[in-house]
C-alpha positions in Angstrom: 26.5 -2.6 -15.1 24.5 -5.8 -14.9 26.0 -6.6 -11.5 24.9 -3.3 -10.1 21.5 -3.7 -11.6 21.3 -7.2 -10.2 21.9 -5.9 -6.7 19.5 -3.0 -7.1 16.7 -5.2 -8.4 17.3 -7.7 -5.6 17.1 -5.1 -2.9 14.0 -3.5 -4.6 12.0 -6.7 -5.0 13.1 -8.0 -1.6 11.9 -4.7 0.0 8.6 -4.8 -1.7 7.7 -8.4 -1.0 9.1 -8.2 2.5 7.0 -5.1 3.2 3.9 -6.9 2.0 4.9 -9.9 4.0 5.4 -7.9 7.2 2.1 -6.0 6.7 0.2 -9.3 6.3 2.1 -10.9 9.3 1.3 -7.9 11.5 -2.4 -8.0 10.5 -2.6 -11.7 11.3 -0.8 -11.2 14.6 -3.2 -8.4 15.6 -6.2 -10.5 14.7 -4.7 -13.5 16.6 -4.0 -11.4 19.7 -7.5 -10.0 19.7 -8.9 -13.4 19.4 -6.7 -14.6 22.3 -7.7 -11.7 24.5 -11.4 -12.1 23.7 -11.4 -15.8 24.3 -9.4 -15.4 27.5 -11.9 -12.8 28.8 -14.9 -14.9 27.8 -13.4 -17.9 29.6 -13.0 -15.7 32.7 -16.6 -14.6 32.5 -17.7 -18.2 32.4 -15.5 -19.2 35.3 -16.7 -16.2 37.3 -20.3 -17.1 36.6 -19.6 -20.7 37.7 -18.0 -19.5 41.0 -20.9 -17.1 41.8 -23.4 -19.8 40.9 -21.6 -22.3 43.2 -21.6 -19.8 46.1 -25.3 -19.1 45.6 -26.3 -22.8 45.8 -24.0 -24.0 48.6 -24.8 -23.6 52.3 -21.4 -25.0 53.4 -18.3 -23.6 51.7 -15.6 -26.3 51.1 -11.9 -25.4 51.4 -11.3 -28.1 48.8 -13.5 -26.3 46.3 -11.6 -23.1 46.8 -8.3 -24.8 46.1 -9.7 -26.6 43.0 -11.2 -23.4 41.7 -7.8 -21.6 42.0 -6.0 -24.4 40.3 -8.6 -25.1 37.5 -9.5 -21.6 36.6 -6.1 -20.0 37.3 -7.6 -17.3 39.5 -7.1 -15.8 42.9 -10.1 -15.2 45.1 -11.1 -13.7 48.4 -14.4 -14.6 50.1 -15.8 -12.5 53.0 -18.7 -13.6 55.2 -20.4 -10.4 56.5 -17.2 -8.4 55.9 -15.0 -11.0 57.7 -12.4 -13.3 56.1 -12.9 -17.0 56.2 -10.7 -19.0 58.5 -9.0 -20.6 55.5 -8.0 -17.2 54.1 -6.7 -16.1 57.5 -4.4 -19.2 57.7 -3.1 -18.5 54.2 -2.5 -14.9 55.0 -0.4 -15.8 58.1 1.6 -18.3 56.1 2.3 -15.8 53.3 3.3 -13.0 55.9 5.7 -15.4 57.5 7.5 -16.0 54.3 7.7 -12.3 53.3 10.8 -10.1 54.3 10.2 -6.7 55.9 11.6 -4.9 52.8 9.0 -6.4 50.3 6.0 -4.5 49.3 2.9 -5.4 47.3 4.8 -5.5 44.0 6.9 -8.3 42.5 10.4 -7.5 41.4 9.3 -7.0 37.7 6.8 -4.3 38.8 3.7 -6.7 38.6 1.1 -6.5 41.3 1.2 -9.3 43.9 -1.8 -11.4 44.6 -2.9 -9.5 47.7 -2.4 -6.2 45.9 -4.6 -7.3 43.0 -7.3 -8.4 45.3 -7.2 -5.1 47.2 -7.1 -3.1 43.9 -10.1 -5.1 42.5 -12.0 -4.3 45.7 -11.2 -0.6 45.5 -12.2 -0.4 41.8 -15.4 -2.3 42.4 -16.3 0.1 45.3 -15.2 3.4 43.7 -15.8 2.9 40.0 -18.3 0.1 39.8 -20.5 1.0 42.8 -20.3 -2.4 44.5 -18.7 -2.5 48.0 -17.5 -6.0 48.7 -17.1 -5.1 52.4 -20.9 -4.4 52.7 -22.3 -6.1 55.8 -26.0 -5.4 55.5 -28.6 -7.5 53.8 -29.6 -7.8 50.2 -32.4 -9.7 48.5 -30.8 -10.7 45.1 -27.2 -11.3 44.1 -25.1 -8.5 42.7 -22.0 -8.9 40.6 -19.8 -6.8 38.3 -17.0 -7.7 35.8 -14.2 -5.4 34.7 -10.6 -5.6 33.6 -7.4 -3.7 34.1 -4.0 -3.8 32.5 -2.9 -6.4 35.1 -5.9 -8.6 35.6 -9.6 -9.5 35.0 -11.8 -9.1 38.0 -15.2 -10.2 39.2 -16.8 -8.9 42.5 -20.2 -10.1 43.8 -22.5 -9.8 46.8 -24.5 -13.0 47.5 -27.4 -13.1 50.1 -26.9 -15.8 52.7 -29.6 -16.0 55.4 -29.6 -12.7 57.3 -26.1 -11.8 56.0 -24.2 -11.4 52.8 -21.3 -13.4 51.3 -18.9 -11.2 49.2 -16.5 -12.5 46.5 -13.4 -10.9 44.9 -12.1 -12.9 42.0 -9.1 -11.9 39.9 -7.4 -13.5 37.0 -3.8 -12.3 36.5 -2.9 -11.6 32.9 0.7 -12.8 33.2 -0.1 -16.1 31.4 -1.9 -14.3 28.6 0.9 -11.8 28.2 3.5 -14.6 28.1 1.4 -16.4 25.4 1.2 -13.2 23.4 4.9 -12.6 23.8 5.8 -16.1 22.6 3.4 -15.8 19.7 5.1 -12.5 18.7 8.5 -14.1 18.9 7.3 -17.0 16.7 5.8 -14.6 14.2 9.0 -12.6 14.1 11.1 -15.7 13.6 8.9 -17.0 10.8 8.9 -13.5 9.1 12.6 -13.3 9.3 13.1 -16.7 7.8 10.6 -15.8 5.1 12.5 -12.5 4.3 15.7 -14.4 4.0 14.1 -16.9 1.7 12.6 -13.9 -0.3 16.0 -12.3 -0.6 17.6 -15.5 -1.9 14.7 -16.0 -4.3 14.9 -12.4 -5.5 18.7 -12.8 -6.0 18.2 -16.0 -8.0 15.2 -14.7 -10.0 16.5 -11.3 -10.9 19.9 -13.0 -11.8 18.2 -15.4 -14.1 16.1 -12.6 -15.7 19.1 -10.4 -16.2 21.3 -13.3 -17.5 19.0 -13.5 -20.5 19.2 -9.8 -21.0 22.9 -9.8 -20.7 23.2 -12.7 -23.2 20.9 -10.8 -25.6 23.1 -7.6 -25.2 26.2 -9.6 -26.0 24.6 -11.2 -29.0 23.5 -7.7 -30.2 27.0 -6.3 -29.7 28.4 -9.3 -31.5 25.8 -9.0 -34.3 26.7 -5.3 -34.8 30.4 -6.1 -34.8 30.0 -8.9 -37.3 27.7 -6.9 -39.5 30.2 -4.0 -39.5 33.0 -6.4 -40.4 31.0 -7.9 -43.2 30.1 -4.5 -44.6 33.7 -3.1 -44.3 35.2 -5.6 -46.7 33.0 -4.8 -49.8 33.1 -1.1 -49.0 36.9 -1.2 -48.9 37.0 -3.0 -52.3 34.5 -0.5 -53.8 36.5 2.5 -52.5 39.8 1.0 -53.7 38.3 0.5 -57.2 37.0 4.0 -57.3 40.5 5.3 -56.4 42.1 3.3 -59.2 39.4 4.6 -61.7 40.2 8.1 -60.7 43.8 7.6 -61.5 43.5 5.4 -64.5 40.3 4.7 -66.3 41.9 2.2 -68.8 40.5 -0.9 -67.1 37.2 0.6 -65.9 35.1 -2.3 -67.2 36.6 -4.8 -64.9 36.6 -2.4 -62.0 32.9 -1.6 -62.6 32.1 -5.3 -62.6 33.9 -5.6 -59.2 32.0 -2.7 -57.8 28.7 -4.2 -59.0 29.6 -7.6 -57.4 30.5 -6.1 -54.1 27.4 -3.8 -54.2 25.2 -6.9 -54.8 27.0 -8.6 -51.9 26.2 -5.7 -49.7 22.6 -5.6 -50.9 22.2 -9.3 -50.0 23.7 -8.7 -46.5 21.5 -5.7 -45.9 18.5 -7.7 -47.0 19.3 -10.6 -44.7 19.8 -8.2 -41.8 16.4 -6.5 -42.5 14.8 -9.9 -42.5 16.2 -10.8 -39.1 15.3 -7.3 -37.8 11.7 -7.9 -38.9 11.7 -11.3 -37.2 13.0 -9.7 -34.0 10.3 -7.0 -34.1 7.6 -9.7 -34.8 6.7 -7.8 -38.0 7.8 -10.5 -40.4 4.6 -12.1 -41.6 3.8 -15.0 -43.8 0.9 -15.7 -46.1 -0.3 -19.2 -45.8 -2.1 -21.0 -48.6 -2.8 -24.5 -49.9 0.5 -25.9 -51.0 1.5 -29.3 -52.5 4.9 -30.0 -50.9 6.0 -32.6 -53.5 5.5 -30.0 -56.2 7.4 -27.4 -54.1 10.3 -29.8 -53.7 10.5 -30.6 -57.4 10.4 -26.9 -58.3 13.3 -26.2 -55.8 15.2 -29.1 -57.3 14.9 -27.7 -60.8 16.0 -24.3 -59.7 19.2 -25.5 -57.8 20.2 -28.7 -59.7 22.2 -26.8 -62.4 24.2 -25.0 -59.6 25.0 -28.2 -57.9 25.8 -29.9 -61.1 28.2 -27.2 -61.9 30.0 -27.9 -58.6 29.9 -31.7 -59.5 27.5 -32.4 -56.7 24.6 -34.8 -57.5 21.1 -34.0 -56.1 18.5 -36.7 -55.8 14.8 -36.1 -54.9 12.8 -38.7 -53.0 9.0 -38.5 -53.0 6.4 -40.8 -51.4 4.4 -43.1 -53.6 1.1 -42.0 -52.1 -0.2 -38.4 -52.9 0.5 -36.0 -50.1 -2.2 -34.0 -48.3 -2.4 -30.3 -48.8 -0.1 -28.3 -46.5 -1.1 -24.8 -45.3 2.1 -22.8 -45.6 3.8 -19.9 -47.3 5.2 -21.7 -50.3 7.7 -18.9 -51.2 9.1 -18.9 -47.7 9.5 -22.7 -47.5 11.1 -22.6 -50.9 13.5 -20.1 -49.6 14.4 -22.3 -46.6 15.1 -25.2 -49.0 17.2 -22.9 -51.1 19.3 -21.9 -48.1 19.8 -25.5 -47.2 20.9 -26.5 -50.7 23.0 -23.5 -51.1 24.7 -24.2 -47.7 25.3 -27.8 -48.8 26.8 -26.6 -52.0 29.4 -24.6 -50.1 30.5 -27.4 -47.8 30.0 -30.7 -49.7 33.2 -31.5 -51.7 33.2 -32.2 -55.4 31.7 -35.6 -56.4 29.5 -35.3 -53.3 25.9 -36.4 -53.0 22.8 -34.7 -51.7 19.2 -35.8 -51.2 16.0 -33.9 -50.7 12.7 -35.4 -49.9 9.4 -35.0 -48.2 7.2 -37.4 -46.0 3.8 -37.2 -44.5 3.3 -38.2 -40.9 0.2 -38.4 -38.7 0.6 -34.9 -37.3 3.2 -33.2 -39.4 5.0 -33.0 -42.7 8.7 -33.8 -42.8 11.1 -32.3 -45.3 14.7 -33.1 -45.2 17.9 -32.1 -47.1 20.8 -34.6 -46.7 24.4 -34.5 -47.7 27.6 -36.6 -47.2 29.8 -33.6 -46.5 32.1 -33.1 -43.5 29.2 -33.2 -41.0 28.5 -31.0 -38.0 29.7 -31.8 -34.5 27.1 -32.2 -31.7 28.3 -29.1 -29.9 27.8 -27.0 -33.1 24.3 -28.4 -34.1 22.6 -25.5 -32.3 25.3 -23.0 -32.9 25.1 -23.0 -36.7 21.7 -21.3 -36.3 23.2 -18.3 -34.6 23.8 -15.1 -36.6 27.1 -14.7 -38.4 28.2 -18.2 -37.2 30.5 -20.2 -39.4 31.4 -23.8 -38.5 34.8 -23.3 -40.1 36.1 -19.7 -39.4 38.9 -20.2 -41.9 36.4 -20.3 -44.8 36.1 -16.9 -46.4 33.1 -17.5 -48.8 32.0 -14.1 -49.9 28.5 -15.3 -50.8 27.8 -16.5 -47.3 27.6 -14.3 -44.2 26.5 -16.8 -41.7 22.9 -15.6 -41.7 21.2 -18.2 -44.0 20.5 -20.9 -41.4 19.3 -18.3 -38.9 16.8 -16.9 -41.4 15.7 -20.5 -42.3 15.0 -21.2 -38.6 13.0 -18.0 -38.2 10.8 -18.9 -41.3 10.2 -22.4 -39.9 9.3 -21.0 -36.5 6.8 -18.6 -38.1 5.1 -21.7 -39.4 5.0 -23.1 -35.8 7.4 -25.8 -37.0 10.9 -27.0 -36.1 14.2 -27.5 -37.7 17.0 -29.7 -36.5 20.2 -31.3 -37.6 20.9 -35.0 -37.6 23.9 -37.1 -38.6 23.8 -38.7 -42.0 24.5 -42.5 -41.9 28.1 -42.9 -43.2 28.9 -39.2 -42.6 27.4 -35.8 -43.3 24.5 -33.8 -42.1 20.7 -34.1 -42.5 18.5 -31.0 -42.0 15.0 -32.1 -40.9 12.1 -29.7 -41.1 8.7 -30.4 -39.5 5.6 -28.4 -40.5 2.4 -29.0 -38.6 -0.6 -30.1 -40.4 
């Protein structure tokens, strides 16, 4: 199920982010292309104005200037003096005609207009659509010029008065270079978008996998929790039912059977209570009531409560308190006492007879430190975090009916509600030390 969900979430997130990315890329590309086109046309206008201004101010037209204008501005031009081509243009025309084959027309192989065809098309549009005939041979008093554009080129046509005659100009700027620049830019954008989409797919796969991994682990823990709880509840229920069956057949020993039923019922009540506490912690509905608490007094009260139980199991308990009075700690004293009780009860189950335990409290600069130390079998490094898991037992072979593997988990939840921490350290010489830190 999670694998299928992983794939679906990857595809969904990749499609959404890729769609947004493509939309943004297309928008940027359109803006960029408009900017390129606008700048190209403005540059042509400036170049056209420069050419017209040069022709207005010069009495002698240099062939060198024509070549330089073509090369510098990237344009093709035709200049007529009173409707006649210049000698320079005639020589160029003969040279071009000698190189052409009879089967060629005014179009290139890719369908683009040839230079001569563009000049003729510009002259036609200027005459028929713009009202400026470049073959006009009369006289004019002021220069006339028009600018326009087609799908293949930008064009400028002008009539410039020269003495008693007129000088006409046809100037075209082919758009092949601009189209090639736009094409390369589109290829670049497409390549970058494709790379970005591949990165997004990889990121989506990793991110959704990481997110689902925690959900899968929680689901496994939930399944394990339900299975463990069912197992723990099945045992006392089986005992109770068997006792009831015996009582139905023979009520002679009912007192002992009722005592067993009561014991198992109390055990079930404890388990259900622990499970409800953890459920409240999971739902964030488990609250604490903080008040001023003297931790040294709290430790002594806990000692007096559990010392008889430990003494009965032949385990000595020692309390270590600082010489200086402790500051007041803001905490839920009943809950902290519950945590200490869990730790002492846990130690009583694992520390062998004639063992020793210590409980103490210290005040640091930013926190209070409470510890419960024993010289029992200890806890391996790989199990130091696992012991706080639900229904976990460091020794699966132990079948202590009073412990379900929930105590340390509840203790950790209570400490976390206080914004504190709990960890396990190795006791020098062997054993375990539970260290609780409560912020000031």
